[in-house]
Residue, then its C-alpha position, 0 to 999 in steps of 0.5 A: m810191671g803194672p798194678a794188675p800182674i802185681l795184684l794176679s801174682m798176690l792173688q795166687f798165694i791166697p788159697n781160697l781166691r783161686r777160684p775164677g769168680i773171686r778173683s774177677i771180683l777183686m780185679a774189678a774192685g782193683c781197677a775201680a779203686l785205681v780209677a777212683c784215685g784219678g777221679l778224687n784227683s780231679a775233684s780235689s783240684r777242683v775244691a782247691g781252686i775254689v777255696t783260696p788261703y788267706k793272704m796278708d796285706i803287705v805294705q812296704g817302704n815309705f808312703v809319699s803323699k801328694e802333700q808331702a811332694a807339694a812341701l819339697q822346695p829346691g833349697m831345703s837341707r837334708p834334714q829337713v827333707r828327712d823330716l818331711l818325707g822320713s828316712p829314704l828307703l834306699v840310700s846308695m854309697f855310690h850316689a850320695d846325692r840321691w835318695d829313693y823312697v819306694f813303696t809297694f802295697k800287695r792285697q790279695g785280689f788287687e793289682p799291686q801298687a808300686r810308687q817311687v819318689t827320687v830326690f837329687f841333692k847338690g851338696d847338702v841342698l835339695e836340687r830337684f825331685e821326680a815322682g809319679e802319680l802320687p795319692t793324697e793321704a785321704e785317697f791312700v787311707a781309702s785305698l786301705d779300706s776298700g774291699r773290707k766288709s764292714g759290719k755295723v758300728p755298735v753304739l758307744e754311748a751308754s743310756e741312763e738305764n745302762l748306767a744305772k745298772f752299774a751304780p753301786a747299790a750302797k754307798a761304802p763307809e768313809p775310810k777312817a782317817l789316819p794318824p797324823l804324821r810325825e814331825s821329826y824323824p830320826p836321822l838317815e846317817p849315824a852321828t859322827r863324833 
């Protein structure tokens, strides 16, 4: 049963609304309300398409720079590699001679970045490593700041005039000298007999 028959069945119980003119006006108002609901839905969809919520930048994993990868040399021990690259993100019990350093960076409106460096050991000695294209540290820092609006940087130095505003108006009186300390103090433990 649609909305129109329900509206008509409700109208027959209201005594003053039995006249045909009032019924037609109420029917037209009900249909207009139903049409407005459909129009409201499309309008709200358009507004929702314009307004987007804020999404945080998501940085996960270990960032390995080009400089760090260049410092890796075959023959390095596991602790030396850990000191250089940090703790690996993935260490598998089934692949004890392989460490994976995975890095992802997601920012709203930009293509997600993903990098991986895999380090292979033979025993406890670095044998080789595999890495894709890695950015330098300066390039990585520049990519973090891209797309952000930077405002005017305030002046961080105070002029002599500004410093004079905070200078004390009158010199505070010198504090009174404390009495001299005692030369000897009573013992901390009771005397033994």
